[in-house]
N, C-alpha and C positions, 0 to 999 in steps of 0.2 A: 632515294631511288625507287622507282616503281616499274614493275613489269605488268602487262595486261592481266587483269584478274587477280593479281597478287597483293596489291596495296603497297604500303611503305614498310620498310624494315630499317630500324636504327642499327648502325654498324660502327666501324672504326675507319679513320683515315690515317694512314701512316706516311711519313715523309721518308723515302728510301732512295738510295742512289739508283740510277737507271740500270746498272748491271745486276742489281738484286732482282729485277723483274724476271730475268732468266732463271734464277734459282726458284723463285715463287712459281713460275710456269711449270717447272719440273715437279715441285711439291703438289701443285693443284691438279696435275695430270693433264695439262694442255695437250701434250703430244699423244696421249692415249684417248683423247676425245671425251674426257670426263667433264672438264670445265673449259670455258672459253673466256678470254680476257677482252673486256670492252671498255672503251673510254666514254664515260657518261657524265652528264650533269648531276651533281649531288648537292644536297642542301645541308649546311651546317648551321649551328646557332648563330654564327657570325655572318655567313654569306652563302652564295651559291658558287660552286666551282666545278671544275672537271677533275675526275679521278678515274684510275683504272679500277675496274670491278670484275670479280670473277663470278661467273654464272654457270650453273650446270647446263650442259648441252641437252637439247631435247631427247637425244638417244639415251644419255645417262639418266635423265628423269624417268624415262620409260623403263629402263633396265632396273632402276632402283626404287620404283614407286612403292613397293611393299616394305622397304626398309627406311624410307625417308621420315624424318620427324619435323613437324611444323614448328616454326619459331613462335612460341607462345608469347603473346603480348607485343609481337612485332619488334622486339628489342634483342638483337643478336648477342650483344655483350652479356646481358643478364641471362639469357637462355643458355649461352655457352658455359657460364660459371655454374649453372644449376643442373646441367644435363650430363648424364653419364652415358657412355656408348658401350 
């Protein structure tokens, strides 16, 4: 997945039941305007497919710009294991 100016980031794709999306929406702060959920084309080693993706809203990016950490190496899974908050 790539957003303008941001390049690609390796992440994870999970198979979950549809009702779990509501729980994830709460966790990700959809209703507070922190993240938005988008259905995008993503690329896996096996194929291209559609997946739900959570992306920080422009307002959240602005509000948190001094606290955000760049995903080094563009690999979210590795970054998450190695990063402390």
